[in-house]
C-alpha positions in Angstrom: 29.3 -87.9 13.7 27.7 -86.1 16.7 28.6 -86.2 20.6 25.6 -87.6 21.5 25.7 -90.3 18.7 29.0 -91.7 19.7 27.7 -92.3 23.6 24.4 -92.7 22.5 22.4 -90.3 25.4 23.7 -93.4 28.2 26.0 -93.0 31.1 27.2 -96.3 32.7 27.9 -95.5 36.9 28.9 -98.6 39.0 26.1 -99.2 41.9 28.8 -97.9 44.6 29.4 -94.6 42.4 25.6 -94.4 42.2 25.1 -94.8 46.1 28.1 -92.0 47.0 26.2 -89.6 44.8 22.7 -90.2 46.7 24.7 -90.5 49.9 26.4 -86.8 49.2 22.9 -85.6 48.6 21.1 -86.6 51.5 24.1 -85.7 53.8 23.7 -82.1 52.7 20.4 -81.6 52.5 19.0 -78.6 53.0 21.8 -76.9 50.9 23.4 -78.4 47.6 25.9 -80.4 46.9 28.3 -80.9 44.4 30.7 -83.2 42.8 33.3 -83.8 40.0 32.3 -87.0 38.0 35.4 -88.5 36.4 35.3 -91.5 34.0 36.6 -92.7 30.2 35.1 -92.4 27.1 36.2 -95.1 25.1 33.0 -97.1 23.6 30.5 -95.7 26.0 30.2 -92.9 28.6 31.9 -94.7 31.9 32.4 -93.5 35.0 35.1 -94.8 37.2 34.3 -92.5 40.4 33.2 -89.2 42.0 35.1 -86.5 44.0 33.1 -84.8 46.2 33.6 -80.8 45.6 33.1 -78.2 48.3 29.8 -75.6 47.6 31.5 -72.3 47.7 28.5 -70.1 47.0 27.8 -69.4 50.7 25.0 -67.0 50.1 22.9 -69.3 47.9 23.6 -72.7 49.1 20.2 -74.1 48.7 19.4 -73.4 45.4 23.3 -72.7 43.6 26.6 -74.6 43.7 29.8 -73.5 42.8 33.0 -75.5 42.3 36.5 -73.2 43.1 38.0 -73.9 39.8 41.2 -74.7 41.8 39.6 -77.4 43.6 38.1 -78.2 39.8 41.5 -78.4 38.4 43.4 -80.4 41.1 40.5 -83.1 40.3 41.1 -82.8 36.6 44.7 -82.9 37.2 44.7 -86.2 39.5 42.1 -87.8 36.7 44.5 -87.4 34.5 47.3 -89.1 36.1 45.1 -92.0 36.1 44.4 -91.8 32.5 40.6 -90.8 33.1 38.8 -87.5 32.2 36.6 -85.0 34.0 33.2 -86.4 32.1 30.5 -84.3 34.6 29.4 -82.9 37.2 26.8 -83.4 39.7 24.6 -81.9 42.0 21.7 -81.9 44.3 18.1 -80.4 44.4 17.2 -79.8 47.6 12.8 -80.5 47.5 12.9 -79.3 43.9 12.8 -81.9 41.1 15.9 -83.7 39.1 15.5 -81.8 36.0 17.6 -78.9 35.2 16.9 -75.2 36.4 17.3 -72.5 33.9 21.0 -71.6 35.8 21.8 -75.2 35.6 21.3 -74.4 31.6 23.3 -71.3 31.5 26.3 -72.0 33.3 26.1 -75.8 31.8 29.4 -76.5 29.3 28.1 -78.8 26.4 29.5 -82.8 26.0 29.6 -82.8 29.8 27.4 -85.0 31.8 24.9 -83.2 34.5 24.3 -85.4 37.1 20.9 -84.3 39.5 19.6 -85.5 42.6 16.3 -84.4 43.9 16.0 -84.6 47.4 12.7 -84.7 49.4 13.0 -83.5 52.7 16.4 -85.1 53.1 15.3 -88.9 52.7 13.8 -89.8 49.0 16.3 -89.1 46.1 16.0 -89.5 42.8 18.9 -89.4 39.9 18.8 -88.6 36.4 21.5 -87.2 33.6 21.2 -84.5 31.5 23.6 -83.4 28.2 23.8 -81.1 25.5 26.1 -80.8 22.8 25.9 -77.5 20.9 26.2 -74.5 23.2 22.3 -73.7 22.1 20.9 -76.8 22.5 18.4 -77.8 25.3 19.3 -80.7 27.9 18.3 -83.7 26.5 17.6 -86.6 29.5 21.0 -89.1 29.2 20.0 -92.4 30.2 21.8 -94.2 33.3 23.0 -97.5 33.6 23.9 -98.9 36.9 26.0 -101.5 36.7 27.2 -103.8 39.6 
C-alpha cells in the first residue's frame, strides 16, 4: 500500500493550530515565515501542534526560507519525547499563491506535508497542503480538515 493511500491525502488540524499558522504568516509579512508540523500518523494524519522556526535565509527572506538543521533537530527530539513526530513543514508565500514553487518541490522530501500560506498584502491568508510520495512525483494537494 502506498503512503498516500494510507492517509487518503488529508491532514487533520485543530482550529487553534490552523489559526497559529495564519497568524504567523501575517506577522512575518512581507517575509516568508516557516515552521514545523508536529503530529502522529495512526489511522490518519493528525496535527497536534506547530513550532515556529526562524527563517535563517537573510538574503532572500521574501521568497525563500531555510530552517536551521540544529533547530529542526531540537524540535524533532522534543516531539519524540512526547511520542509524536515531525510530519511536515509550513511556510508562507507573501503576495503569491498557496501552491508549491519549483524551489519548494526541489527541496521537499517525500511523505511530509507542506502547508503553504498565501498572504495577500499582509491581511488575507489562505492555506493549502501538499505532499508527494516518491522522489520524482509531483506535489499533490492534500485536503486540510480543520477540527474543533
